[in-house]
C-alpha positions in Angstrom: 1.0 17.5 13.9 2.5 14.6 11.8 1.3 12.0 14.4 -2.4 13.1 14.1 -5.1 11.2 12.3 -6.6 12.2 8.9 -9.7 13.6 10.5 -7.6 15.6 13.1 -5.2 17.1 10.6 -8.0 17.9 8.2 -9.7 19.8 11.0 -6.4 21.6 11.8 -6.1 22.7 8.2 -9.7 24.0 8.1 -9.2 25.9 11.4 -5.9 27.5 10.1 -3.7 25.8 12.7 -1.3 24.9 9.9 -1.2 25.5 6.2 -1.0 22.8 3.5 2.5 24.2 2.5 3.8 24.0 6.1 2.4 20.4 6.4 3.9 19.4 3.1 7.3 20.9 4.1 7.2 19.0 7.4 6.7 15.7 5.6 9.3 16.4 3.0 11.8 17.2 5.8 11.0 13.9 7.5 11.3 12.0 4.2 14.9 13.3 3.9 15.7 12.5 7.5 14.4 9.0 7.2 16.0 8.3 3.8 17.9 5.4 5.3 14.5 3.5 5.5 14.5 3.4 1.7 10.7 3.7 1.8 10.5 6.0 -1.3 11.8 5.3 -4.8 10.8 8.8 -6.1 10.1 11.9 -4.0 7.9 14.3 -6.0 8.9 17.4 -4.0 8.1 20.0 -6.7 4.7 18.4 -7.5 3.8 18.2 -3.8 4.7 21.8 -3.1 2.7 23.0 -6.1 -0.3 21.0 -5.0 0.1 22.4 -1.5 0.1 26.0 -3.0 -3.1 25.3 -4.9 -4.7 23.8 -1.7 -3.8 26.8 0.3 -5.6 29.1 -2.2 -8.7 26.9 -1.9 -8.6 27.1 1.9 -8.3 30.9 1.8 -11.4 31.0 -0.4 -13.3 28.6 1.8 -13.5 26.0 -1.0 -11.9 22.9 0.4 -12.3 19.9 -1.8 -12.8 17.4 1.0 -11.2 15.6 3.9 -8.0 15.0 2.0 -7.4 18.5 0.8 -3.9 19.6 1.7 -3.0 16.2 3.2 0.2 14.4 2.2 -0.1 10.9 0.7 2.2 8.3 -0.9 1.6 5.8 -3.7 3.2 2.4 -4.3 5.3 2.5 -7.4 3.2 0.0 -9.4 0.4 2.6 -9.8 0.5 4.8 -12.9 1.2 8.5 -12.1 1.0 11.0 -14.9 4.4 12.6 -15.5 6.1 10.7 -12.6 8.3 7.7 -13.2 6.7 4.3 -12.4 9.2 1.5 -12.1 7.6 -1.4 -10.2 11.1 -1.6 -8.7 12.3 -3.3 -11.8 14.9 -2.6 -14.4 12.3 -3.6 -17.0 10.3 -0.4 -16.4 13.1 1.9 -15.1 12.5 5.3 -16.8 8.9 4.6 -17.8 6.7 7.7 -17.3 3.0 7.1 -17.6 0.8 9.6 -19.5 -2.1 9.1 -17.1 -3.1 8.5 -13.5 -4.5 5.3 -12.1 -8.1 5.8 -11.1 -7.4 5.6 -7.4 -4.6 8.1 -7.7 -6.8 10.5 -9.6 -9.6 10.2 -7.0 -7.2 11.1 -4.2 -5.8 14.1 -6.2 -9.3 15.2 -7.0 -9.8 15.5 -3.2 -6.8 17.8 -3.0 -4.3 15.3 -1.6 -0.6 16.1 -1.9 1.5 13.4 -3.6 4.8 13.1 -1.7 6.2 10.3 -3.9 6.2 6.7 -5.1 7.1 4.0 -2.6 9.4 1.0 -2.7 8.2 -2.6 -3.2 9.2 -6.1 -4.2 9.7 -6.2 -8.0 6.3 -6.1 -9.7 4.7 -6.5 -6.3 5.7 -10.2 -6.1 7.2 -10.9 -2.7 6.5 -10.6 1.0 9.5 -8.8 2.4 10.0 -5.7 0.2 13.6 -6.8 -0.2 14.0 -7.9 -3.8 13.4 -4.7 -5.8 16.3 -3.1 -7.7 16.4 -0.1 -5.3 17.2 -2.3 -2.3 15.3 -3.4 0.7 12.9 -1.3 2.8 13.8 -1.1 6.5 11.1 -1.2 9.1 10.9 2.1 11.2 10.5 0.0 14.3 14.1 -1.3 13.8 15.2 2.1 15.0 12.9 2.4 18.0 14.5 2.7 21.4 12.6 -0.4 22.6 14.0 -2.6 19.8 17.5 -1.2 20.1 17.6 -2.0 23.8 16.3 -5.5 23.2 18.8 -6.2 20.5 21.7 -4.8 22.6 21.0 -7.5 25.2 21.1 -10.3 22.6 23.7 -9.1 20.0 27.1 -10.8 19.9 29.3 -8.9 17.5 26.7 -8.2 14.8 27.2 -5.3 12.5 24.9 -2.4 13.4 24.1 -1.6 9.8 22.7 -5.1 9.3 20.6 -4.9 12.5 17.2 -4.0 11.0 13.8 -5.6 10.5 11.9 -6.2 7.3 8.7 -4.3 6.6 6.9 -7.3 5.0 5.7 -6.9 1.5 5.1 -6.3 -1.2 3.8 -2.8 -0.1 6.6 -2.3 2.4 7.5 1.2 1.3 3.9 2.4 1.7 3.7 0.8 5.2 7.0 2.3 6.3 6.1 5.7 4.9 2.9 5.8 7.0 4.6 4.3 10.1 7.4 6.8 9.9 4.9 9.8 9.7 6.1 10.9 6.3 2.5 10.8 5.0 -1.0 10.3 6.5 -2.1 7.5 4.1 -0.6 5.5 1.3 -1.8 3.2 -1.5 -0.5 -0.3 -1.6 -1.7 -3.2 -3.7 -2.9 -6.6 -2.3 -2.9 -9.9 -4.2 -2.4 -12.4 -1.3 -1.6 -10.1 1.6 0.7 -7.5 0.1 -1.0 -4.6 2.0 -2.1 -6.5 5.2 1.3 -8.2 5.7 3.5 -5.0 5.8 0.8 -3.2 7.8 1.1 -5.9 10.5 4.9 -5.7 10.4 4.9 -1.9 10.7 2.2 -1.4 13.2 -0.3 0.4 10.9 -3.8 -0.4 9.5 -3.8 -2.3 6.2 -7.1 -2.8 4.3 -7.7 -5.0 1.2 -11.1 -3.9 -0.1 -13.4 -6.6 -1.6 -12.6 -7.3 -5.2 -14.6 -5.0 -7.5 -15.2 -2.3 -4.9 -12.2 -0.2 -5.9 -10.9 0.3 -9.5 -7.8 -1.5 -10.7 -7.4 0.8 -13.7 -3.8 2.0 -13.8 -2.5 -0.6 -11.3 0.2 -2.5 -13.2 -1.1 -6.1 -12.9 0.5 -9.1 -11.2 -2.5 -11.4 -10.8 -5.5 -9.8 -12.5 -8.1 -11.9 -10.8 -6.9 -11.1 -7.3 -5.1 -7.7 -7.4 -6.8 -5.0 -5.4 -5.6 -1.5 -4.5 -4.9 -1.5 -0.8 -5.1 1.3 1.8 -2.6 2.0 4.6 -3.3 4.4 7.4 -2.6 4.8 11.1 -6.1 4.1 12.4 -9.3 2.3 11.2 -11.3 5.5 11.0 -8.7 6.9 8.5 -9.0 3.7 6.4 -12.8 4.1 6.3 -12.4 7.7 5.1 -10.1 6.8 2.2 -12.2 3.8 1.3 -15.2 6.0 1.0 -13.3 8.2 -1.5 -11.9 5.3 -3.6 -14.9 2.9 -3.7 -17.3 2.9 -6.6 -17.9 2.0 -10.2 -15.3 2.9 -12.8 -16.2 2.6 -16.5 -12.5 2.0 -17.2 -12.5 -1.2 -15.1 -15.3 -3.7 -16.0 -14.7 -5.7 -12.7 -15.9 -2.8 -10.5 -19.3 -2.9 -8.9 -22.0 -1.8 -11.4 -23.8 0.7 -9.1 -22.7 4.2 -9.9 -25.9 5.7 -8.4 -25.1 5.1 -4.7 -21.7 6.3 -3.5 -20.0 4.0 -1.0 -20.7 4.9 2.6 -19.2 2.9 5.5 -22.0 2.2 8.0 -21.5 3.5 11.6 -21.3 0.6 14.0 -21.7 1.9 17.5 -24.2 -0.8 18.6 -23.0 -4.4 18.1 -25.8 -6.1 20.0 -27.5 -7.3 16.9 -24.2 -8.5 15.3 -23.3 -12.1 14.9 -19.5 -12.7 14.6 -18.2 -16.0 13.2 -14.8 -17.5 14.0 -13.7 -20.0 11.4 -12.3 -23.1 13.2 -10.1 -23.9 10.2 -8.2 -20.6 10.9 -7.1 -21.7 14.4 -4.2 -23.6 12.8 -1.6 -25.3 15.0 1.1 -23.0 13.6 -0.7 -19.9 14.9 1.4 -18.1 17.4 0.1 -17.9 21.0 0.3 -14.1 20.9 -2.0 -13.9 17.8 -4.3 -16.5 19.3 -4.5 -14.5 22.5 -5.3 -11.3 20.7 -7.9 -13.1 18.6 -9.6 -14.3 21.8 -9.4 -10.8 23.3 -11.2 -9.3 20.3 -13.9 -12.0 20.4 -14.4 -11.4 24.2 -14.7 -7.6 23.5 -17.5 -8.2 21.0 -19.3 -10.5 23.5 -19.0 -8.0 26.3 -20.7 -5.4 24.1 -23.6 -7.7 23.4 -22.6 -9.3 20.1 -23.1 -13.0 19.4 -19.8 -14.9 18.8 -20.1 -18.3 17.3 -17.7 -20.9 15.7 -18.2 -21.5 12.0 -16.7 -23.8 9.5 -15.1 -22.9 6.1 -14.2 -26.4 5.0 -12.8 -25.4 1.6 -10.1 -23.1 3.1 -7.3 -25.6 2.2 -8.4 -25.7 -1.4 -8.3 -21.9 -1.6 -4.6 -22.0 -0.9 -4.0 -24.4 -3.7 -6.2 -22.4 -6.1 -4.3 -19.2 -5.1 -1.0 -20.7 -6.0 -2.2 -22.1 -9.4 -3.9 -18.8 -10.4 -0.9 -16.8 -9.1 1.7 -18.8 -11.0 -0.2 -18.8 -14.3 -1.3 -15.2 -14.2 2.1 -13.9 -13.3 3.6 -15.8 -16.2 1.0 -14.4 -18.5 1.4 -10.8 -17.3 5.2 -10.9 -17.4 5.2 -12.3 -21.0 4.3 -8.8 -22.3 7.7 -7.5 -21.3 9.6 -8.8 -24.3 11.6 -5.8 -25.4 9.5 -5.1 -28.5 6.6 -2.9 -27.4 7.7 -1.0 -24.2 10.0 -1.3 -21.3 13.7 -2.3 -21.3 15.3 -3.6 -24.5 18.8 -5.1 -24.7 21.4 -4.4 -27.4 21.6 -8.0 -28.6 20.7 -8.1 -32.3 21.6 -11.7 -33.2 18.0 -12.8 -33.5 14.6 -12.1 -32.1 14.8 -15.1 -29.7 18.2 -13.9 -28.4 16.9 -10.4 -27.9 13.9 -11.7 -26.0 16.1 -13.8 -23.7 18.7 -11.1 -23.0 16.0 -8.5 -22.4 14.3 -10.6 -19.8 17.5 -11.6 -18.2 18.6 -8.0 -17.8 15.2 -6.7 -16.9 13.9 -9.2 -14.4 15.4 -10.5 -11.1 15.8 -14.2 -10.4 12.4 -14.5 -9.0 10.7 -13.5 -12.2 13.1 -15.5 -14.4 
């Protein structure tokens, strides 16, 4: 049951093949068994079981809230969750309990989803390995697969077994590992410059960064405001489309969201690609691109062509400048966003009372890791 898609498990719940409580308990049991992955920072067991109980009542009355009713989900620990600690994997916010839910979290809960817990990440979502948060690194579930173990056994020469694991990528590594390990059916990540797509690729799941403005950022603790987007992690593309359909739309609490509250977002069905024109940017075929990725890229292009689509080479000449702009914006906005954590308003505060300047410095030294400092 845990290996099924969202659509399949939703149908199973509606047909009474399994109850929300049973499904929730299965996921909680697996979370405990896979604790060594370090995918979760907080497991909200009581909350999830209570939500499952409410979902079960709705199913008995024939009043399901939607495709996510009774389905376990996980949320990256940089999204605000009412009454549940939100740390950003940092000493600076350890113990912080938000009084409200992020818009995307609320939308999922309004559909009857069961919140299993908050997932691990790089501190404040700044990183690409999910290795530098205060709760330790996230381990890739594929590290413990039979195929990988056999492969490593042939190559290992006296390596310690407890150090023989793969990274999940980051910064949404906990969410990717949670989905990959079957502890939930979908998870929220955040994506600034690849933080959802990168771990999805590492963990063998689907990672989607929606277009900026399509999904509300309200309640997502910012890293780079002009590029941060809530991301979606699932086990198949169809599942990602379902979740995007729920999350997309205007939010009066986020002025950057699309100003079209009339039409709800609906993903178009694309069964006929004969009228589709697919562009392949020549600048992206970089010399550093691995032969495996290049081969898969060609295979996808050939698949489109065989189904009648037109595949052409296009040029995006300003690609190199976008990388420079990303680094400039990223550096400046991270510095600006981290400046608010000064020990005066909220978050960690040190005991140094010599002067305001000394308190600032000590607070930030104790609260942030070396990357932020």
